[in-house]
C-alpha positions, 0 to 999 in steps of 0.5 A, a space after each residue: 352485809 350488816 357489818 357493811 351497813 354498820 361501817 357506813 353508819 359509823 362514819 360521821 359524814 354519812 350520818 349527817 347525809 342520812 339525817 338530811 335525807 330522812 328529814 327531807 323525806 319526812 317533810 315531803 310526806 307531811 306536806 303530801 298528807 296535809 294536801 290530801 287532807 285539805 283536798 278531802 275536806 273541800 269535797 262537796 258533801 253528798 246531797 243525795 243522802 236522806 236523814 230520817 228522824 222518827 219519834 214514837 210514843 210522844 217522844 221528841 226527835 230532831 234531825 239537824 240544827 234543832 234549837 228549842 227554847 222550851 218544850 211543853 210535855 203536858 198531855 192536854 188531851 187528858 183534861 
């Protein structure tokens, strides 16, 4: 069986056809992969999930898109 396959591959014409077929299959698979990735990225995000952010013992915490210019960490209650 392997001898038959080897004889088939040794023919220049068969190798050319196999090259074209393999390249075509690779191009189709790459195209399908690209379409699947773009469809997955376009799906709306789950709005039902809740993000909980918690800060304890005088620490600072932020959830999403937090922009802070300056933070005053001095304890004003100990004057």
